[in-house]
VEXDREN-2710 file (C-alpha; in Angstrom, 1 decimal):
% VEXDREN-2710
k/r/px/py/pz
1/MET/44.4/80.8/-143.6
2/GLN/41.9/78.1/-142.6
3/SER/43.8/76.8/-140.0
4/ARG/44.2/80.2/-138.2
5/ASN/40.3/80.6/-138.3
6/ILE/39.9/77.0/-136.7
7/ASN/42.4/78.2/-134.0
8/ALA/40.5/81.4/-133.7
9/GLN/37.0/79.8/-133.4
10/ARG/38.7/77.5/-130.8
11/GLU/39.8/80.1/-128.8
12/ASN/36.6/82.1/-128.8
13/SER/34.7/78.9/-127.8
14/LEU/37.0/78.5/-124.8
15/LYS/36.7/82.3/-123.8
16/ILE/32.8/81.8/-123.8
17/THR/33.1/78.6/-122.0
18/LYS/35.1/80.2/-119.4
19/THR/32.9/83.3/-119.0
20/ASN/29.7/80.7/-118.6
21/LEU/31.4/78.8/-115.8
22/THR/30.8/80.2/-112.4
23/ILE/33.3/80.2/-109.5
24/MET/30.9/78.6/-106.9
25/MET/31.9/80.0/-103.5
26/ASP/28.7/79.0/-101.5
27/ILE/25.6/76.8/-102.0
28/VAL/22.1/77.6/-100.9
29/ILE/20.3/75.0/-99.3
30/LEU/16.4/75.9/-99.8
31/GLY/14.6/73.7/-97.6
32/PHE/11.2/75.2/-96.8
33/ALA/12.3/78.6/-98.0
34/ASP/9.4/78.8/-100.0
35/ARG/7.2/77.8/-97.1
36/PRO/8.4/79.9/-93.9
37/GLN/5.1/78.3/-91.9
38/PHE/6.9/75.1/-92.2
39/HIS/10.2/76.3/-90.4
40/TRP/9.4/75.5/-86.9
41/PHE/7.8/72.2/-87.6
42/LEU/10.9/71.3/-89.6
43/PHE/13.0/72.4/-86.5
44/VAL/10.9/70.3/-84.0
45/VAL/10.8/67.4/-86.0
46/SER/14.7/67.4/-86.8
47/LEU/15.3/67.9/-82.9
48/VAL/13.1/65.1/-82.2
49/ILE/14.8/62.6/-84.4
50/TYR/18.3/64.0/-83.3
51/LEU/17.0/63.2/-79.9
52/ILE/15.8/59.7/-80.4
53/SER/18.9/58.9/-82.7
54/PRO/21.3/57.6/-79.7
55/LEU/18.4/55.1/-79.5
56/GLY/19.3/53.5/-82.8
57/SER/23.1/53.9/-82.5
58/LYS/23.2/56.7/-85.2
59/ILE/24.5/59.9/-83.4
60/CYS/27.5/60.3/-85.6
61/TYR/25.6/59.7/-88.7
62/VAL/22.5/62.3/-88.0
63/SER/24.8/64.9/-86.5
64/VAL/26.4/65.4/-90.2
65/THR/23.2/66.7/-91.5
66/LEU/20.6/67.5/-88.6
67/PRO/22.3/70.4/-86.9
68/ARG/22.7/72.4/-90.1
69/MET/18.9/71.7/-90.4
70/LEU/18.1/72.8/-86.8
71/MET/20.2/76.1/-87.2
72/GLU/18.1/77.2/-90.5
73/PRO/14.8/78.3/-88.6
74/TRP/16.8/80.5/-86.3
75/THR/19.3/82.2/-88.5
76/ARG/17.1/82.2/-91.8
77/LYS/20.6/81.9/-93.5
78/GLY/20.3/78.9/-96.3
79/ASN/24.0/79.3/-97.4
80/ILE/26.5/76.8/-96.9
81/TYR/30.2/77.5/-97.9
82/PHE/31.3/75.3/-100.9
83/LEU/34.1/73.6/-98.9
84/THR/32.0/73.1/-95.7
85/CYS/29.3/71.4/-98.6
86/ALA/32.2/69.3/-99.5
87/THR/33.0/68.4/-95.9
88/GLN/29.4/67.4/-95.0
89/MET/29.1/65.3/-97.8
90/CYS/32.4/63.3/-97.3
91/PHE/31.1/62.5/-93.6
92/PHE/27.7/61.8/-95.1
93/LEU/29.1/59.3/-97.3
94/MET/31.6/57.9/-94.8
95/LEU/29.4/57.4/-92.0
96/GLY/26.6/55.7/-94.2
97/VAL/29.0/53.1/-95.5
98/THR/30.4/52.4/-91.9
99/GLU/27.0/52.1/-90.9
100/PHE/26.3/49.5/-93.4
101/PHE/29.5/47.5/-92.7
102/LEU/28.9/47.7/-88.6
103/LEU/25.4/46.5/-89.3
104/SER/26.7/43.2/-91.4
105/VAL/29.1/42.6/-88.7
106/MET/26.3/42.7/-86.0
107/ALA/24.2/40.2/-88.3
108/TYR/27.3/38.0/-89.0
109/ASP/27.6/38.1/-84.8
110/HIS/24.3/37.1/-84.3
111/TYR/24.4/34.4/-87.0
112/VAL/27.1/32.7/-85.2
113/ALA/25.7/33.0/-81.7
114/ILE/22.6/31.4/-83.0
115/CYS/23.8/29.1/-85.6
116/ASN/27.1/28.2/-84.4
117/LEU/26.8/28.6/-80.8
118/LEU/29.6/25.9/-79.7
119/HIS/32.1/28.0/-81.6
120/TYR/31.2/31.3/-80.8
121/PRO/34.0/32.1/-78.5
122/LEU/36.5/30.8/-80.8
123/ILE/34.9/32.4/-83.9
124/MET/34.0/35.9/-82.4
125/ASN/36.8/36.3/-79.9
126/SER/38.1/40.2/-79.2
127/LYS/40.7/40.2/-81.4
128/VAL/38.0/39.2/-84.6
129/CYS/35.5/41.7/-83.1
130/PHE/38.1/44.8/-82.6
131/GLN/39.3/43.9/-86.5
132/LEU/35.9/43.9/-87.7
133/VAL/34.8/46.9/-86.2
134/VAL/38.0/48.9/-87.2
135/ALA/37.7/47.6/-90.7
136/SER/34.2/48.9/-90.7
137/TRP/35.2/52.4/-89.9
138/ILE/38.3/52.6/-92.3
139/SER/37.0/50.4/-95.6
140/GLY/35.1/53.2/-97.3
141/THR/36.8/56.3/-95.9
142/PRO/39.4/56.5/-98.5
143/VAL/36.8/55.6/-101.3
144/GLU/34.6/58.3/-100.2
145/ILE/37.0/60.9/-99.7
146/GLY/38.0/60.2/-103.6
147/GLN/34.7/60.1/-104.4
148/THR/34.0/63.5/-102.8
149/CYS/36.9/65.1/-104.6
150/GLN/35.6/63.8/-107.8
151/ILE/32.5/65.6/-107.5
152/PHE/33.4/68.6/-106.4
153/SER/36.4/68.7/-109.1
154/LEU/33.4/69.1/-111.6
155/PRO/32.6/72.5/-113.1
156/PHE/29.7/74.1/-111.6
157/CYS/27.5/76.7/-113.2
158/GLY/24.2/78.4/-113.2
159/SER/22.2/77.7/-110.1
160/ASN/23.9/77.0/-106.8
161/GLN/20.7/75.9/-105.2
162/ILE/19.9/72.7/-103.4
163/ASN/17.4/70.9/-101.3
164/HIS/17.7/70.2/-97.4
165/PHE/21.7/68.9/-97.4
166/CYS/24.7/68.3/-99.5
167/ASP/24.4/65.1/-101.5
168/ILE/25.7/63.6/-104.7
169/PRO/22.4/63.7/-106.9
170/PRO/21.5/67.5/-106.3
171/LEU/25.3/68.5/-106.6
172/LEU/25.3/66.5/-109.8
173/LYS/22.7/68.3/-111.1
174/LEU/24.4/71.6/-110.4
175/SER/27.3/70.7/-113.0
176/CYS/27.6/71.7/-116.1
177/GLY/30.1/69.2/-117.3
178/ASP/30.1/65.5/-118.4
179/ILE/28.9/63.5/-115.4
180/PHE/28.5/60.1/-117.0
181/VAL/31.5/59.0/-115.4
182/ASN/30.6/59.9/-112.0
183/GLU/27.2/58.5/-112.2
184/MET/28.6/55.2/-113.0
185/VAL/31.0/55.4/-110.0
186/VAL/28.0/56.4/-107.9
187/TYR/26.5/53.0/-109.1
188/ILE/29.4/51.1/-108.4
189/PHE/29.8/52.3/-105.0
190/ALA/26.1/51.9/-104.3
191/ALA/26.3/48.0/-105.2
192/LEU/29.4/47.6/-103.3
193/PHE/28.8/49.4/-99.9
194/VAL/24.7/49.4/-100.0
195/THR/23.7/46.7/-102.0
196/LEU/26.1/43.7/-100.9
197/PRO/25.8/44.8/-97.0
198/PHE/22.0/44.7/-97.4
199/MET/22.1/41.2/-99.0
200/SER/24.3/40.0/-96.6
201/ILE/22.3/41.0/-93.5
202/LEU/19.0/39.8/-95.1
203/GLY/20.6/36.4/-96.0
204/LEU/22.2/36.0/-92.4
205/TYR/18.8/36.8/-90.3
206/ILE/16.9/34.6/-93.1
207/ARG/19.1/32.0/-91.8
208/ILE/18.8/32.8/-88.1
209/ILE/15.1/32.7/-88.4
210/ALA/15.1/29.3/-90.4
211/THR/17.4/27.8/-87.6
212/ILE/15.4/29.0/-84.9
213/LEU/12.1/27.8/-86.4
214/LYS/13.8/24.1/-86.8
215/LEU/14.2/23.8/-83.2
216/SER/11.4/22.1/-81.3
217/SER/12.9/21.8/-78.0
218/LYS/12.4/24.2/-75.3
219/THR/15.5/26.0/-76.4
220/GLY/13.8/26.8/-79.5
221/LYS/10.6/28.2/-77.8
222/ALA/13.0/30.3/-75.7
223/MET/15.0/31.5/-79.0
224/ARG/11.5/32.4/-80.5
225/LYS/10.7/34.7/-77.5
226/PHE/14.4/36.1/-77.9
227/LEU/14.1/36.7/-81.8
228/PRO/12.1/39.9/-81.7
229/LYS/14.7/41.5/-79.4
230/LEU/17.5/40.1/-81.5
231/LEU/16.1/41.5/-84.7
232/ALA/15.7/44.8/-83.0
233/LEU/19.3/45.2/-82.1
END
């Protein structure tokens, strides 16, 4: 009898859990929905950012999020399909990781050109450059696809509202399941794909600046004039 009661309680709890879970078909992006007077201000700012983004070689990265933000003042609809949200986040993460890797490759290229100039044609030949670029594009792709599938396989319940665009932190807040493992994965990937490339970029440019400052000849002076342009690339 006692075992039957326990089984009955378990079945009831499962039924309650299933009824509380919501099959989320779309997500509402709030943006400035509570302040409609800012809609056109947001449109102008987003459009300006999108137009000048090619100057920073970030056209692919911003194209994931900004076009959707530009549509909102016109359509006045903040809904985005669940699958569309997953696709947006996946490309957002993949292109973000790719950008960090490409910036690391550019920093290494500058480092070899300044600190090891005589060996530059040998070290940074066309084959090596091609391999580094391809590796930058494909290294984070399978990882971020897996992370996206992991996030969107969580149970979602209650509110389906987020701010601005689909990203990991707001989506984890919508989940009603155990997100400890997901949070740990986010921290690990952030350390591998953001912190390490950033530290390598910082270290390489410190070496470049130190090398240029040590030069006292006319070459050193010319390199110092070229340094601001180099750092702006």
